[in-house]
C-alpha positions, 0 to 999 in steps of 0.5 A: 462654317463648313466642317473639315474632314476629320483625320484618320482615327488613331485607331486606324493609323495604329492598325496600319502602323502595327500591320506594317511593323508585322510585315517588316519583322515577318519579312526578315523572319521568313527570308532568314529562316523560311517558311518552316523555320520562322516562328509566329511567337518570335515575330510577335516578340519582336514587334510591339504586339502580341500573338493574339493580335498578329492572328487578328490582323493576319489570321494564321502563319500562312496568311501571314507569309502570303501577305509578305510575298504579296508586299515583296512582289508590290515593291518591284511591280510598283517600280515597273508601273511608274517607269516611263521609257516610251519616249527614249530611244528603244536601245536606251529604253531596254537599257533602263528596263534591265537597269531597273531590275538590277537596282531593285534586286540589289537593293532588296535581298530579302526579296530574292530569298523569299522567291528563292524559298518560294521556288523551294516550295514549288510555288505552293503559296503564290496560287493562293494569293488573288493579288499574285496568281495569274497576274501579268508582270507590268514589265512585260507590257513595257517590254512588249511596247519597246520591242515593237518600237525597235522592230519597227525602226529596224533595230530589234529582231522580229523573233524576240519573246518579251517573257525571254527577255524578262527572264534573261534580265531576272536570271542575271540579277537574281543569280548575282544577289542570291549566289553572292556568298558562294561565288565569293567563297569559290572564286574570291570575287564579291559580285556585289562589290561596289567597285564593280557595280558599274561594270556589272550594270553596264554588262546586263545592258550589253547582254540584253541588247546583243540578244535583242538587236537585229543581225 
């Protein structure tokens, strides 16, 4: 009888579960209080581990913060890599690309806060991550291919930089989430009001297509 591969040892499963729990709690703490305001003691208290074990898994506070950033960016990167729009009409594909960022940023406000905080610190920590520093955005590859298809079909302008398009999409989606509260306080309009969601999602696609479409 051939022996079957053994299951993942409980110690490994426990380690993975504990690490994931620490990252989840740390994400909320850093997003709410920033790098300087978050406390390792509080993160450990809110998990089923100890401060000593937290340091065992991540080394120190800075490495924990970098791990949080890596996980936050990994979410949107994974979505970008799985999005298949090459079979769609270039204009519809462009809408889908914009909508992917719209949906992700709306569903992950902690990601927006972490990015805002990292910019506040002049991206001091991202260069220290081999997983983040210098890595090209998978969405740029998809944008580049789609712009080329649109140009070949005579639909899109020939002078559009895919990074500029990515910036426009990100700017819209980040602003809508990051400035929700101040916008509502000043203009009495909640940009995340479910009743306006379809309108804002469509508007983003319209704006991007207006920019890239050949005149």
